[in-house]
C-alpha positions, 0 to 999 in steps of 0.5 A: 509507514509506507508511502505511494511510490515506494517499493516496500516488497511483497505483502498486504498494505492497508490505507491509514485513512480507510480500510482499503487494502492493496496487495503487492505480489512482487518485490519490484511492485510500486505502492499505488495511491489508495484505490478507494480514497486516494490517500498515500500512506499505508501500514503493512498488515500481512 
């Protein structure tokens, strides 16, 4: 489980509350709040 504000690395992260996905393209990118529902926990899906 990853939370908003963390830098989990490149990949695709899906919100644990809705189906919205966030793509991080760089290891220094910070995980934002979910752009759809504002939730702050994600799982890595790709």
